[in-house]
Every structure is written in structure tokens, then in C-alpha cells.
C-alpha positions in Angstrom: -4.4 -49.0 -22.6 -1.0 -48.6 -24.3 -2.5 -45.9 -26.6 -3.8 -44.0 -23.6 -0.4 -44.2 -21.9 1.3 -42.9 -25.1 -1.2 -40.0 -25.3 -0.4 -39.1 -21.6 3.3 -39.3 -22.3 3.0 -37.0 -25.4 1.0 -34.4 -23.3 3.7 -34.4 -20.7 6.5 -34.1 -23.3 4.6 -31.2 -24.9 4.2 -29.5 -21.5 7.9 -29.9 -20.8 8.8 -28.5 -24.2 6.5 -25.5 -23.6 8.1 -24.9 -20.2 11.6 -25.1 -21.7 10.6 -22.5 -24.4 9.2 -20.2 -21.8 12.4 -20.5 -19.8 14.5 -19.7 -22.9 12.4 -16.6 -23.6 12.8 -15.5 -20.0 16.6 -16.0 -20.2 16.8 -13.9 -23.4 14.7 -11.1 -21.8 16.9 -11.1 -18.7 20.0 -11.0 -20.8 18.8 -7.9 -22.6 17.9 -6.2 -19.3 21.4 -7.0 -18.0 22.9 -5.4 -21.1 20.9 -2.2 -20.6 21.7 -2.0 -17.0 25.4 -2.6 -17.7 25.4 0.3 -20.2 23.6 2.6 -17.8 26.1 1.6 -15.0 29.0 2.5 -17.3 27.5 5.9 -18.0 27.1 6.5 -14.3 30.7 5.6 -13.6 32.0 7.8 -16.4 29.9 10.7 -15.2 27.8 10.9 -18.3 24.6 10.9 -16.2 24.7 13.5 -13.4 24.0 12.2 -9.9 21.2 14.7 -9.5 19.5 13.7 -12.8 15.9 12.6 -12.8 17.0 9.1 -13.9 19.3 8.6 -10.9 16.7 10.1 -8.5 14.0 7.8 -9.9 16.3 4.8 -9.4 17.0 5.8 -5.8 13.3 6.5 -5.1 12.3 3.1 -6.6 14.9 1.4 -4.4 13.5 3.0 -1.3 9.9 2.1 -2.1 10.7 -1.6 -2.7 12.2 -2.3 0.7 9.5 -2.4 3.3 9.4 -3.3 6.9 6.4 -4.9 8.6 6.3 -5.0 12.4 3.8 -7.8 12.5 3.6 -10.5 9.8 2.7 -14.1 10.1 4.8 -16.6 8.0 3.6 -20.1 7.1 5.6 -23.0 5.8 3.7 -26.0 4.6 5.8 -29.0 3.7 4.5 -32.0 1.8 6.0 -35.5 1.7 4.8 -38.5 -0.3 4.9 -41.7 1.9 3.8 -44.2 -0.7 6.3 -47.2 -0.4 5.4 -48.2 -4.0 6.4 -44.8 -5.5 9.4 -46.3 -7.4 7.2 -49.0 -9.0 4.6 -46.5 -10.3 4.7 -43.6 -12.7 6.3 -40.8 -10.8 4.6 -38.3 -13.1 1.3 -38.9 -11.5 2.7 -38.0 -8.1 4.1 -34.8 -9.5 0.7 -34.0 -11.0 -0.9 -34.5 -7.6 1.8 -32.4 -5.9 1.1 -29.6 -8.5 -2.6 -29.8 -7.8 -2.2 -29.6 -4.1 0.2 -26.7 -4.2 -2.0 -24.9 -6.7 -4.9 -25.2 -4.2 -2.7 -24.0 -1.4 -2.0 -20.9 -3.5 -5.8 -20.4 -4.1 -6.5 -20.7 -0.4 -3.9 -18.1 0.4 -5.3 -15.7 -2.3 -8.8 -16.1 -1.0 -7.6 -15.4 2.5 -5.8 -12.3 1.6 -2.4 -13.9 2.2 0.6 -13.3 0.0 2.2 -16.4 -1.6 5.9 -15.9 -1.3 7.2 -18.9 -3.2 7.1 -22.7 -3.6 10.4 -24.4 -2.9 10.1 -27.9 -4.3 7.4 -29.5 -2.1 7.3 -26.7 0.4 4.7 -23.8 0.2 5.6 -20.5 1.8 3.2 -17.6 2.4 2.8 -14.6 4.7 -0.1 -12.6 6.2 0.1 -8.9 7.1 1.8 -7.8 3.9 1.5 -5.7 1.8 -1.4 -4.2 3.9 -0.6 -4.1 7.6 -3.4 -5.6 9.8 -3.9 -7.0 13.2 -5.8 -10.1 12.1 -3.1 -11.8 10.0 -2.2 -14.4 12.7 -5.8 -15.6 12.8 -6.1 -15.5 9.0 -2.9 -17.5 8.5 -3.8 -20.2 11.1 -7.3 -20.5 9.6 -5.7 -20.9 6.1 -3.5 -23.7 7.5 -6.7 -25.4 8.8 -8.3 -25.0 5.4 -5.2 -26.5 3.7 -5.3 -29.5 6.0 -9.1 -29.9 5.3 -8.4 -29.8 1.6 -5.7 -32.4 1.7 -8.0 -34.8 3.6 -10.7 -34.3 0.9 -8.1 -34.7 -1.8 -6.9 -38.0 -0.4 -10.4 -39.3 0.0 -11.2 -38.4 -3.6 -8.0 -39.9 -5.0 -7.7 -43.0 -2.9 -11.3 -43.6 -1.6 -10.3 -46.3 0.8 -9.0 -44.4 3.8 -5.4 -44.7 2.5 -3.3 -41.6 2.6 0.1 -41.1 1.0 0.6 -37.3 1.5 2.1 -36.0 4.8 1.6 -32.3 5.6 3.6 -30.5 8.2 2.9 -26.8 8.9 5.0 -24.3 10.8 3.8 -20.7 11.7 5.5 -17.8 13.4 4.6 -14.1 13.9 7.0 -11.2 14.1 8.7 -8.5 12.1 9.9 -9.1 8.5 11.7 -7.1 5.9 10.1 -7.4 2.5 11.6 -6.7 -0.9 9.1 -6.0 -3.7 9.8 -6.8 -7.3 7.8 -6.5 -10.5 5.3 -3.9 -11.8 2.5 -5.9 -13.6 2.9 -9.0 -11.4 4.1 -8.0 -8.0 6.1 -10.6 -6.0 7.6 -10.4 -2.5 10.8 -11.8 -0.9 10.8 -11.7 2.9 13.7 -12.2 5.3 14.5 -11.9 9.0 14.3 -14.0 12.2 10.6 -14.5 11.8 11.1 -16.3 8.5 14.0 -18.3 9.9 12.0 -19.4 12.9 8.9 -20.4 10.9 11.2 -22.4 8.6 12.7 -24.2 11.7 9.3 -24.8 13.3 8.1 -26.8 10.2 11.1 -29.1 10.5 10.0 -30.2 14.0 6.3 -30.4 13.2 4.6 -33.8 13.2 2.7 -35.2 10.2 -0.7 -33.6 9.8 0.0 -31.1 12.6 -0.2 -27.3 12.6 2.7 -26.1 14.9 2.8 -22.4 15.9 5.1 -20.3 18.0 4.0 -18.7 21.3 3.9 -15.3 19.6 1.3 -16.6 17.2 -0.5 -18.5 19.9 -1.0 -15.4 22.1 -2.8 -13.7 19.1 -5.1 -16.6 18.2 -5.8 -18.5 21.4 -9.2 -16.9 21.9 -10.4 -18.7 18.7 -8.3 -21.8 18.4 -7.4 -24.7 20.7 -3.7 -24.5 21.2 -1.9 -27.3 23.1 1.7 -27.0 24.4 4.1 -29.0 22.2 7.6 -28.3 23.5 10.5 -25.9 23.0 12.6 -25.1 20.0 16.2 -23.9 20.7 16.9 -20.5 19.1 20.5 -19.4 18.7 21.5 -16.5 21.0 17.8 -16.2 22.2 17.2 -19.3 24.4 14.1 -21.3 23.5 10.9 -20.7 21.6 7.7 -22.3 23.1 5.6 -24.1 20.5 1.9 -25.1 20.4 -0.1 -27.4 18.2 -3.4 -26.1 16.9 -5.9 -29.0 17.1 -9.0 -27.0 15.9 -11.4 -24.2 16.7 -12.6 -23.4 20.2 -15.8 -25.3 21.2 -18.9 -23.6 19.9 -17.0 -21.9 17.0 -17.3 -24.7 14.4 -20.0 -26.4 12.4 -18.3 -29.8 12.5 -17.5 -32.3 15.3 -13.8 -32.1 14.5 -13.8 -28.3 15.1 -12.2 -27.5 11.8 -14.9 -25.5 9.9 -15.8 -22.0 11.3 -19.4 -21.1 12.1 -21.1 -17.7 12.3 -20.1 -17.2 15.9 -16.4 -17.6 14.9 -16.9 -15.0 12.1 -18.5 -12.5 14.6 -15.6 -12.9 17.0 -13.2 -12.5 14.2 -15.1 -9.4 13.1 -14.6 -7.9 16.5 -10.9 -8.4 16.2 -10.9 -7.2 12.6 -12.7 -4.0 13.6 -9.4 -2.6 14.8 -8.1 -2.6 11.2 -11.3 -1.1 9.9 -11.2 1.6 12.6 -7.6 2.5 11.8 -8.4 2.8 8.1 -11.6 5.0 8.6 -10.1 7.2 11.2 -7.1 7.8 9.0 -9.4 8.7 6.1 -11.4 11.1 8.3 -8.1 12.7 9.5 -7.1 13.3 5.9 -10.4 14.2 4.2 -12.7 15.8 6.6 -13.2 19.6 6.0 -11.1 21.8 8.4 -14.2 23.6 9.7 -15.6 20.5 11.4 -14.7 21.5 15.0 -17.3 19.1 16.5 -18.0 16.4 13.9 -14.3 15.4 13.8 -12.3 12.3 14.6 -12.6 12.8 18.3 -16.4 12.8 18.2 -16.3 9.5 16.1 -14.0 7.8 18.7 -16.3 9.0 21.5 -19.4 7.5 19.9 -17.6 4.2 19.1 -16.5 4.0 22.8 -20.0 4.9 24.1 -22.0 2.5 21.9 -19.8 -0.4 23.2 -20.3 0.8 26.9 -24.0 1.2 26.6 -24.4 -1.9 24.4 -22.7 -4.2 27.0 -24.8 -2.6 29.8 -28.0 -3.2 27.8 -27.2 -6.9 27.3 -26.3 -6.8 23.6 -24.8 -9.8 21.9 -21.4 -10.0 20.3 -22.9 -9.5 16.9 -25.0 -6.5 18.0 -21.8 -4.9 19.6 -20.0 -5.4 16.2 -22.9 -3.8 14.3 -23.1 -0.9 16.8 -19.3 -0.1 16.7 -19.2 -0.3 12.9 -22.2 2.0 12.5 -20.7 4.4 15.0 -17.4 4.4 13.1 -19.2 5.3 9.8 -22.0 7.5 11.2 -20.3 10.8 10.5 -17.9 9.8 7.7 -20.4 11.2 5.1 -19.2 14.7 6.1 -16.4 14.0 3.7 -18.9 14.2 0.9 -21.5 16.7 2.2 -22.4 18.5 5.4 -26.1 18.2 4.7 -27.6 14.7 4.5 -24.3 13.3 5.7 -26.0 10.3 7.2 -27.1 9.1 3.8 -23.5 9.5 2.5 -22.2 7.7 5.5 -24.5 4.7 4.8 -23.4 4.6 1.2 -19.7 4.6 2.3 -20.4 1.7 4.6 -22.2 -0.2 1.7 -19.1 0.3 -0.4 -16.4 -0.6 2.1 -17.8 -3.3 4.4 -18.1 -6.1 1.8 -14.3 -6.1 1.6 -14.2 -7.1 5.3 -16.7 -10.0 4.8 -19.7 -8.3 6.4 -22.9 -10.0 5.1 -25.5 -8.1 3.2 -27.9 -8.4 6.1 -25.3 -7.0 8.5 -24.6 -4.1 6.2 -28.3 -3.3 5.8 -28.7 -3.3 9.6 -25.6 -1.0 10.0 -27.0 1.4 7.5 -30.3 1.6 9.3 -28.5 2.3 12.6 -26.5 5.1 10.9 -29.7 6.7 9.5 -31.2 6.7 13.0 -28.8 9.5 14.0 -30.6 12.0 12.0 -32.2 14.8 14.0 -34.7 14.7 15.5 -33.8 11.2 16.7 -36.6 8.6 16.2 -35.0 5.2 17.0 -37.1 2.1 16.1 -35.3 -0.5 18.3 -32.7 -0.9 21.0 -29.6 -0.6 18.7 -30.9 2.6 17.2 -31.6 3.9 20.7 -28.1 3.1 21.8 -26.4 5.0 18.9 -28.8 8.0 19.3 -27.9 8.2 23.0 -24.2 7.8 22.3 -24.3 10.5 19.6 -25.7 13.0 22.0 -23.8 11.7 25.1 -22.1 15.1 25.5 -25.4 16.7 26.6 -25.0 15.1 30.0 -21.2 15.2 30.4 -19.2 17.7 32.5 -17.4 19.0 29.3 -20.7 20.0 27.8 -20.0 23.7 27.5 -16.7 23.5 25.6 -18.1 20.8 23.3 -21.2 22.9 22.7 -19.0 25.9 21.9 -17.1 23.7 19.3 -20.4 22.9 17.6 -21.3 26.6 17.6 -18.0 27.4 15.9 -18.7 24.7 13.3 -22.2 26.0 12.6 -20.9 29.6 12.4 -18.3 28.5 9.8 -21.2 27.1 7.8 -23.2 30.3 8.2 -25.9 28.4 10.0 -25.5 30.3 13.3 -23.9 33.7 14.1 -24.7 34.8 17.7 -23.5 32.8 20.7 -26.4 34.2 22.8 -28.9 32.9 20.3 -27.1 29.6 20.2 -27.3 29.2 24.0 -31.1 29.9 23.9 -31.4 27.2 21.2 -29.4 24.8 23.4 -31.6 25.3 26.4 -34.7 24.6 24.2 -33.1 21.5 22.7 -31.8 20.0 25.9 -35.1 20.7 27.8 -37.0 18.7 25.1 -34.4 15.9 24.8 -34.7 12.6 26.5 -32.2 9.7 26.6 -33.8 6.4 25.4 -31.8 3.7 27.1 -31.9 2.9 30.8 -28.1 3.0 30.9 -27.8 6.5 29.3 -30.6 7.9 31.6 -28.8 6.6 34.7 -25.4 8.0 33.5 -26.3 11.3 32.0 -29.8 12.5 32.8 -28.9 14.2 36.1 -25.9 16.1 34.6 -28.0 17.1 31.7 -30.4 19.0 34.0 -27.3 20.8 35.5 -26.2 21.8 32.0 -29.5 23.6 31.4 -29.0 25.8 34.5 -25.4 26.5 33.4 -26.4 27.6 30.0 -29.2 29.8 31.3 -26.7 31.6 33.4 -24.8 32.6 30.2 -27.8 33.9 28.4 -28.4 37.7 28.4 -31.5 39.6 27.2 
């Protein structure tokens, strides 16, 4: 027993010695950097480096790039306290080891969730969602991470103690709002954030109860569709009155796999996916705006937005489930993105793009496969195999029965003419009459909305045709 204790003590001493050496090396490195910066500063003061030099401009540019503002970030403080009354009688090193293990897992949870770890201050863990990539889902992601941290600590205590006894108290405070972030480092990027959002999150954790997840009203409004949020009280905020606070007790009924409501199920992930779709849509539409060829007068961003809107409208009317709506909207978003690669066979390139991008957003392989089949159904002539494929086919050709058919049709003609696929407007109108006369909407909803107007369009085009 004594030998084992001695070995443990030796390991800890070696670890401390190694840490001290690392600190010494870091101090020496920083001292050299300070010396270099001091010499450069003196040169600047003495006018030895012109203000318009590339070095000065690079420094200014770097300073601008490293100060970033985020309009919506969610900041989390998780504070741990050891409540073992016998702490002084036992080896305090073992408690420090436990604290290190817990904080390390908190960091791993944040990383898996796409949340940035800001820093660890003693026994307090701080992280933020919504940086460096802006997104609308960060409040949900951060609250879900807080739930996972709480679940981990429960499992950790059961593994360490095994008798229902708990010695670690966890208090969590979360707030959503704007932050100013300072970025440092090149190989290993780190972030420092400041602002009222950080200050409020820090204050919220101080009034949080043991084992509770306390969130502000701002965060609550953004997560209440998925989590049970119970009013907890008010926090005085200097110069701003009061901040209403809510305790998160678990996931909404029907959204978890366990009785406590702490582990998300597939329905939760689908509802989350519908929220996350806004982020994916912004990213894809921005990509289309930047990369689509300029001659795409019809297959452009507006057409994509129209199809996304229409598949949702028809999908709800046809009684589709939440997951089916998510699959439809995602397929519609990607269905013409392949034009970035090639005009011909663009559906195939669109499907490949979806296969590459969607795993980053936690779509399952089965969902991605289904989305790709829906995309491929938009090839002409349309031959849909099921309801979802019928919906996207009807949405893709929705303009045939709309009042703006003529101007939209003319845009498609201009696009084909730019590709040398069509040259005469009269021939185009004849082709349109033939195509529309043979076209039929597949869904009941599209037929009721567009079929009558589609017949009117045939007469309008015929009046434009001359022999």
C-alpha cells in the first residue's frame, strides 16, 4: 500500500515538474517575442519603417481580422464545487484529478457539439456557441450540451462512488446575445469574448441552484419549442432593469428516449433539423449567388427559393410528416446547385454536392440517400416514383400554372439561347405549347392550385405564335 502511494506521489511530482518546464519554455518564448516587438516598435517610432509599408499594412490588416462581432452567440458557464465534508482528511490530489477529468470531458462535449471552448477558470468551464461560424441553432446546441454535461456528471458520480453518493455540485448559467470576440493564434486558434452577454451569463451561474441549468429569457425564447423551461425568477441588471430567468428541466415530452427527458430521440433531431435548415439554406444560397454562371436567368437563386417554398406548401397540404418536409426542403435547396459544375446532368452533380455537405449537418445516410433520389426525380421528363418525388416535380414546374408564366418562360428562353440550345422565340413558344399541353401535375394540391391557370397559359402563348 505504501509503495503504491509512493509511486502515485512520484507520478504527480513528475507531472508537476513537466508542467513547470513547459511554463519556463513558454515564458522564454514570450520574452523573445516581446523583444522583437519592442525593436519593431522603436523602428516605427523612429520612422525607419514607413507607415505605408507592407509590414505596417499587414499588422493593421491582421488587427482588423482578429476583432470579430457576432450578433447572436450563446455563452455557457458551468461551475463545479466539491461538497465532500471529508475533503481535508483525504488526499486532495485525487479530487483535483477528478476535477481535471470532468473538465476535460466538458471540453470534449463542447467540441463534439461544435461549441468553442473559451477557457477554464479554476473550477469553472466557459464556452460559447455561434462562433466562429454564425448560425441560428447555437442556443439549442449549447443548452443540449449543458444537458449532456449534467448527464455525464451523473454517470461519473455513479462510477466513482457507486452508492448514490454525490460530492460534485454543478451549476450552469446560459445567456444569448451579441459578443465581441478577439482571435489569437495561428496553429492553435483561441478566442476571448466580452460584452454584456458574457457578463450576464457569468451572473446567471452565480444564482443557479445545484444541478440546475438556468437560462435567460433570450435563450428561452429560442429553445422553448424543444425544452421544458420553467420560470425561475428575475436577475437585477444594472441600468437595464431585470432579466427573467428559466430553469431547463429536460426535453419536451415525446422528444427523448428516457423517462427523465434528458436524451434526445429521432423526433428531436428532426425538429432540430428543421431549425438548422435555415443555416444550411443561407450557406447554399450564398454559394449559388457567388458561383452560379451569369447566364442562368431562370435556374438562379430565385428559382431555388421558389421551389423550397413550394415543396413545403404542397408537402403540408399533402399531409407529409416533419421528417418528410425536412427531406423535401433540403432536396429543393440542392436540386439545381449542380449548375455550378455543369449545365447538363446538373441533377447528378446536385446529388453529389448533397452527399458531400449534408453529413456535416448530421443527416443520416438513409436521409441523404432519400434526398438524392428526390433530387434525381426532377430530371425531364418527370417520372416520380412516390409522393415526395411527385411534390418536388410539381414544385419545380409550378410556374407553368402561375400568372407570371410568360416572363418566367422568357427568362428560360434567354438562358437556353445563351447556351445555344434555342434561338427563335417563335419556335420556343411552339415548344412551350406542346410541352404544357402534355404536362400534368401529379399531386392533388398542385392540380387544384395550378391546373386551371395552366390551361389559360396555353391560350396566351398560342396568341403570341405567328406562322
